[in-house]
C-alpha positions in Angstrom: -16.2 0.1 58.5 -13.3 2.3 57.7 -12.0 -0.3 55.3 -15.3 -0.3 53.5 -15.3 3.5 53.2 -11.8 3.4 51.9 -12.7 0.8 49.2 -15.8 2.9 48.2 -13.6 5.9 47.9 -11.0 4.0 45.7 -13.8 2.7 43.6 -15.3 6.2 43.1 -11.8 7.4 42.1 -11.5 4.6 39.5 -14.9 5.3 38.1 -14.0 9.0 37.8 -10.8 8.2 36.0 -12.6 5.8 33.7 -15.2 8.5 32.9 -12.4 11.0 32.2 -10.8 8.4 29.9 -14.0 7.8 27.9 -15.1 11.5 27.7 -11.7 13.2 27.3 -8.7 11.1 26.4 -10.5 8.9 23.9 -11.6 11.9 21.9 -8.2 13.5 22.2 -6.6 10.4 20.7 -9.3 10.2 18.0 -8.6 13.8 17.0 -4.9 13.0 16.8 -5.7 9.9 14.6 -7.9 12.0 12.3 -5.0 14.4 11.9 -2.6 11.6 11.0 -5.1 10.2 8.5 -5.6 13.6 6.9 -1.9 13.9 6.4 -1.9 10.4 4.8 -4.8 11.3 2.6 -2.9 14.2 1.1 -0.7 11.6 -0.7 -3.7 9.9 -2.2 -6.6 10.9 -4.5 -9.3 10.5 -1.9 -12.5 12.1 -0.7 -11.9 14.3 2.4 -13.8 16.1 5.1 -13.9 19.9 5.7 -13.1 19.8 9.4 -11.3 17.7 12.0 -14.3 16.9 14.2 -15.4 13.9 12.3 -19.0 15.1 12.4 -19.1 16.3 8.9 -20.0 14.2 5.9 -17.0 13.0 3.9 -17.2 14.4 0.4 -15.5 13.8 -2.9 -13.0 16.6 -3.9 -13.2 17.6 -7.5 -9.7 19.1 -7.2 -6.5 17.3 -6.7 -4.7 16.8 -3.4 -2.0 19.4 -3.0 0.7 16.7 -2.6 -0.5 14.5 -5.4 1.2 15.6 -8.6 3.1 13.9 -11.5 6.6 13.0 -10.3 9.4 11.7 -12.5 11.8 9.0 -11.4 14.9 7.4 -12.9 14.9 3.6 -12.7 18.4 2.2 -11.9 19.9 -1.2 -11.2 21.3 -2.0 -7.7 24.2 -3.9 -9.3 25.1 -1.4 -12.0 23.7 -3.5 -14.9 22.6 -1.5 -17.9 20.3 -4.2 -19.4 17.3 -2.1 -18.5 17.1 1.7 -18.3 14.0 3.8 -17.8 12.3 7.0 -16.7 8.8 6.8 -15.3 6.2 9.4 -14.2 4.0 8.5 -11.4 0.7 10.3 -10.7 -1.3 8.9 -7.7 -1.7 5.2 -8.3 -0.8 5.3 -12.0 2.4 5.2 -14.0 1.1 7.7 -16.5 4.3 7.9 -18.6 7.4 5.8 -19.1 10.3 5.5 -21.4 11.9 2.1 -21.1 15.0 0.8 -22.9 15.7 -2.9 -22.9 18.8 -4.7 -24.0 17.3 -8.0 -25.3 18.9 -11.1 -23.8 19.0 -13.0 -27.1 20.7 -10.2 -28.9 23.2 -8.4 -26.6 23.6 -5.6 -29.1 19.9 -5.2 -29.9 18.2 -2.4 -27.9 14.4 -2.3 -27.7 12.6 0.8 -26.6 8.9 1.0 -25.5 6.7 3.7 -23.9 3.8 4.1 -21.5 1.5 7.1 -22.3 -1.2 8.8 -20.4 -4.1 7.4 -22.4 -3.2 3.8 -21.2 -1.4 4.1 -17.8 -0.1 1.2 -15.8 -2.3 0.9 -12.6 -0.3 0.4 -9.4 -2.9 -1.7 -7.6 -1.0 -1.7 -4.3 -1.2 2.0 -4.0 -4.9 2.0 -5.0 -5.6 -0.7 -2.4 -3.7 1.2 0.3 -5.8 4.3 -0.5 -9.0 2.3 -0.3 -8.1 0.8 3.1 -7.1 4.3 4.3 -10.5 5.6 3.2 -12.1 2.8 5.2 -10.1 3.8 8.3 -11.1 7.4 7.8 -14.8 6.4 7.6 -14.4 4.3 10.7 -13.0 7.2 12.8 -15.5 9.7 11.3 -18.4 7.6 12.6 -17.5 8.7 16.1 -17.2 12.5 16.2 -16.2 14.8 19.0 -19.7 14.7 20.5 -20.1 11.0 20.5 -20.8 9.6 24.0 -18.9 6.4 24.6 -20.5 4.3 27.3 -18.2 1.4 27.7 -14.5 0.5 27.2 -15.6 -2.4 25.0 -17.1 0.1 22.6 -13.8 1.9 22.3 -11.9 -1.3 21.9 -14.2 -2.5 19.1 -13.7 0.8 17.3 -10.0 0.6 17.6 -9.9 -3.0 16.4 -11.9 -2.1 13.3 -9.8 0.9 12.7 -6.5 -1.0 13.1 -7.6 -3.8 10.7 -8.1 -1.1 8.0 -4.7 0.5 8.7 -2.9 -2.9 8.9 -4.4 -3.8 5.5 -3.3 -0.4 4.1 0.2 -0.8 5.4 0.5 -4.4 4.2 -0.6 -3.3 0.7 2.7 -1.4 0.5 5.0 -3.7 2.5 3.8 -7.1 1.2 3.4 -7.2 -2.5 1.0 -9.8 -3.9 3.0 -12.7 -5.4 1.9 -13.6 -8.9 2.9 -16.6 -11.0 4.8 -16.0 -14.2 1.8 -17.3 -16.0 -0.3 -14.6 -14.4 2.3 -11.9 -15.2 2.4 -13.1 -18.8 -1.3 -12.6 -19.2 -1.4 -9.4 -17.2 -3.7 -6.9 -19.0 -1.5 -4.0 -17.8 1.2 -5.2 -20.3 -1.1 -3.6 -22.9 0.1 -0.2 -21.7 3.4 -0.6 -23.5 3.6 0.9 -26.9 5.1 -0.6 -29.0 4.2 -3.9 -27.4 6.9 -5.9 -25.7 8.4 -8.8 -27.6 6.5 -12.1 -27.0 9.5 -13.5 -25.0 9.6 -10.6 -22.5 7.6 -9.9 -19.3 7.7 -6.6 -17.3 6.1 -6.2 -13.9 5.9 -3.1 -11.6 5.3 -3.4 -7.9 5.8 -1.5 -4.7 7.9 -2.6 -1.7 7.9 -0.1 1.2 9.2 3.1 -0.4 10.6 1.6 -3.6 8.9 1.2 -6.9 10.5 -1.9 -8.6 10.4 -3.0 -12.2 11.2 -6.7 -12.9 11.9 -7.9 -16.4 11.9 -11.6 -17.5 13.4 -12.9 -20.7 11.9 -16.2 -21.9 13.0 -19.1 -24.1 11.0 -22.1 -25.3 11.1 -24.9 -22.8 11.8 -28.0 -24.8 12.2 -31.4 -23.2 11.6 -30.0 -19.8 9.1 -31.4 -17.4 6.4 -28.9 -16.8 6.2 -27.3 -13.3 3.2 -25.6 -11.8 3.4 -21.8 -12.5 3.8 -21.0 -8.8 7.0 -18.9 -9.0 6.3 -15.4 -7.8 7.2 -12.0 -9.3 9.5 -11.2 -6.4 11.6 -14.4 -5.9 11.5 -15.9 -9.4 14.6 -17.9 -10.4 16.3 -18.7 -13.6 15.1 -21.9 -15.2 11.6 -21.6 -13.9 9.1 -23.1 -16.3 5.5 -22.2 -17.0 2.9 -22.9 -19.6 0.8 -20.5 -21.8 -1.7 -22.4 -23.9 0.3 -25.0 -25.9 3.6 -23.4 -25.2 6.1 -23.8 -22.4 8.6 -21.1 -21.5 11.7 -21.1 -19.3 13.1 -17.9 -17.7 16.4 -17.4 -19.3 17.3 -14.1 -17.6 15.8 -11.7 -15.0 16.7 -8.1 -14.3 15.5 -5.6 -11.8 15.6 -1.8 -11.6 14.1 0.4 -9.0 13.6 4.0 -7.7 12.9 5.5 -4.3 9.5 7.2 -3.9 9.8 9.4 -0.8 6.1 9.9 -0.2 5.6 6.2 0.1 8.0 6.2 3.0 6.1 9.0 4.6 2.8 7.1 4.3 4.2 3.9 5.8 5.6 5.9 8.7 2.2 7.6 9.3 0.4 4.3 9.1 2.8 2.9 11.7 2.4 5.9 14.1 -1.4 5.6 13.8 -1.3 1.9 14.6 1.0 2.5 17.6 -1.2 5.3 18.9 -4.3 3.1 18.6 -2.6 0.2 20.4 -1.6 2.5 23.2 -5.2 3.6 23.7 -6.3 0.0 23.8 -3.7 -0.9 26.4 -4.9 1.8 28.7 -8.4 0.6 28.9 -8.0 -2.6 30.9 -6.1 -0.7 33.6 -9.2 1.3 34.5 -11.9 -1.4 34.0 -12.3 -2.7 37.5 
């Protein structure tokens, strides 16, 4: 009989701890996550809320985020090459200005200069995608405000899983650039941003990898007498001699150069995404311990 009373008492304690977790700690973690996301959102042009409770409707801000402003960066080569030089201005998810100087491969002494201007910016799709996934994560958390009454651990786990999927996609957008074939890069509509247009035997691509903004340049020559390969070479690991087809023409990559710059706020965002994911996982890990 004493054993039964002791088991009932232990069960009552477990239930009390479980209720405390659902009513108090879960909401404490959610408030912390909202704060992290709001810090992230300051780096993007997103809609925000006017409080930290999550109960308010998320609204579009007409003004700019205080941390989102045009920032100028110098592109430089990691190996000291001067085949490409450039200065770019990044605003949010756009390269709104650029001054690029290219030493053409076929004429070592011939320098070609081109620009990007505000009226036709280069869209950094990875940053836009990261912002969209961040917004989805913010909406997910906002759906459960401070006064929401969680009834089961499964309900919390489901929320965390949905939230983490959004954050993982946001983080991956910056850490894992999409691999495009040379054929896709050649036809990329963003190339229209350059004025004057690039020579027909040149390709430029911008992409983000972690905290770096990278510009890759490819110089092409007609591919004569070469067996055509499928245009599967990516923009990140392309190799000299790769062949691809555009209409009736075949091209071979004769040279490839890369310059880059460090964008500090991208590093901040990746760190915040990582902290939010770790915090969410820690909450998930606690739940099975009290479900008895």
